[in-house]
N, C-alpha and C positions, 0 to 999 in steps of 0.2 A: 282644041280647047282654048278659049280666049286667054290672053295673058293674065288678066286678073284672077280667073278661075284656076289657072295653073299655079299661080302664086299661092292662092288659098289652099289648093290641094296639097302642095308641098308643106305648107305650114300645119294643116290639120294632120297630115301623116306624121309629121315630127311630134306633134303633141300627143297623138294617140299612141305612137310607138314608144315614146320616151317616158311619158307620165303615167300611163295606165298600167305599166308593169310594176309600179311601186305600190306600197300600201295605200289604199284609198283613204284610210283614216288620217294619214298625214296631210293629204290634200284638204280634207274637210276641216281639219284643225286650223289650217292657214287661211281660210276664207273669212273675210270680214262680214259681219252681219249688220252693223250699224251704218246708216247712210252718213257720208262725209259731206260737210258743208263747203261749197266752193267759196273763193274770196268774194267779198262784198262788191257787187258791180256798181257802175256809176249811175245807174237808174233803178227804178223800183223793180225788184225781182218778180218773176212769175210765181203763182202759188206753188209752194214746195210740196209736191205730192209724188208718190211713187207711181211710175207708169211702166207697163210691160214692154220688154224688148221681144219682138216677134221673130227676128232672124238676124244672123250676122254672116256676112260674106267673108270678111277678113277680120283678124284679131291680132293685136300686138300682145304677146304673152309676157314680154318683159315689163310692159307698162300695165298689164292687166286691163287693157282697154280695147273695145271693138274699134276697128278703123272704118268699117262700112257696114251698114245694116238697116233694119227697119224697126221702129219703136213708136209708141204713142207719144204725142205731144199735145197737151190740152185735151186728151181723150180721143184724138184722131190720129190714124196711122201716118207716119212720115218716114221718108228715107233720111238717113244721116250719113255724113262723111267727115272723117277726122281732119282737123286743121292743125292742131298743136296743143301742147299742155303747159307751156312756159308760165311760171308764176302761180300755178294752181296746186291745190292739195292732191295727194295720190288718188288715183282712180277718177280724176276729173280732167276734162279736156274741152277745147273749143271745137264746135261742130257746125257744119252747114246742114240745114234741113230743108226738105221740100215735101209738100203734101203728096199722098199716095191715092190714086184713084181706087174705086171699089173693085174694078177688074184686077188691078195689080195686087191689091190686098188679098183677094181670094187666091191669086196665084202664089203669093208668099205663104199663106196658110197651108196650101196644099204642098208646096215645096218643103216647108218645115215638117209636115207630117211624114213625107217621104224620107227626109233626113233622119227623123226620130226612129222610124222603122228600121232603117239600116243600122243606126247607132245601137239600138237595143239588141239587134241580132249580132252585131260585132262584139259588143261587150259581154254578150252571153256565150261567146265562143262558137257561134253557129256558122259564121262566114269569115272569109279572109279579108285583110285590110285592102287587098288589091281590088276588091269589089266597090270601093268608095266611088261615088257618094250615094249610091242607091242600090237597093235589092235588084236582082236580075229582072224581075217583073216590072219594076218601077223605072228602069234605066231610060227607056224612050221618053216617058212622060217627064222625068226629071230634066232631061236635056232640053225638051221643048219649053218647060217652065223657066229654066235658067236663061235660055236664049231670049225669051220674051222679056224677062225682068232686066237682063243686061241692057237691052234697047230702051226699056222704059226708064231706067235710071239715068241713062244718057240724056234722054229728052226732057227729064224732069229737072236737070241741073239749073236751067235759067231761072226757075221760080224758087229761088233759095233765100233763106235768112239765116242768121247765126244765133247760137245760144251755147251756154255751158252745160255739159252733161256730166253728172256724177253717177257712175255705175256701181251696182252692188249685186251680189248673189241673193236671190229671193229667200226669205225665211221659210217659205213653204217648201222650196227645193231642199234646203238644209234638213228640215224635219223628215222629208221623204228619204233622203240619202243617209241619214244617221245610222240606219240598220246595217250599212255596208262598212262602217268604220272597222278597220283592222282586217278586212277581207282582201285577199289577193285576186288579181285579175286571172281568169274571167269572172265577172260578177253579173249574172242574169238579173235584169231589172235596173242596172245602173245606167245613167246617161249623163251627158255633160251639163254644166250649170245652166239654170234658168236665171236670166238677168232682169233687173229692174233699173230704171234710171230716174233721176230727179233733174229736171231742166230748170235753169235760172237764166235771167237776162244776161245778154252778152256784155262783158266788160272789155276795155281796150287791152289788146294783147301787147 
């Protein structure tokens, strides 16, 4: 397993093992629903609109920020990489972004679906944590997709630009998960947060 994936695996395992044995209601109560506005940049900001986050490879749970993932920017899918968060409001950070090809976007969507199947089965108490990150029937395909996307992200890095991203849990997700408030794990039907992001023009760090 590549180093980045090993790091992500350790981090996800810690999150799943440590957080989901607690009351899910407490987690839902602590999630912010209102977008936070980043500091005013030194040039005109991009239109402030919520855009979907398609997948996260790594996440900093202390900062509540993804470190590497894929999300729409101006309605088109892009990779993003964390740069830093100095002088910004909570849940905002500086990111590098790069456009995603149609082939890579299809691979991301498929990988996200594989991850969601595993996650629903795990939180439903159907499989063990050690099966991460895919159901047995999806293991081979998951590995192929991750290998392809690892390479694609590396080759995409030269075509980058910078922006500020402010991440929040989607209101739709919160509505869907409200029924699990106060339930203990396992909780069939529960899954991790669906994120949205607002991008704004890059300011000097």
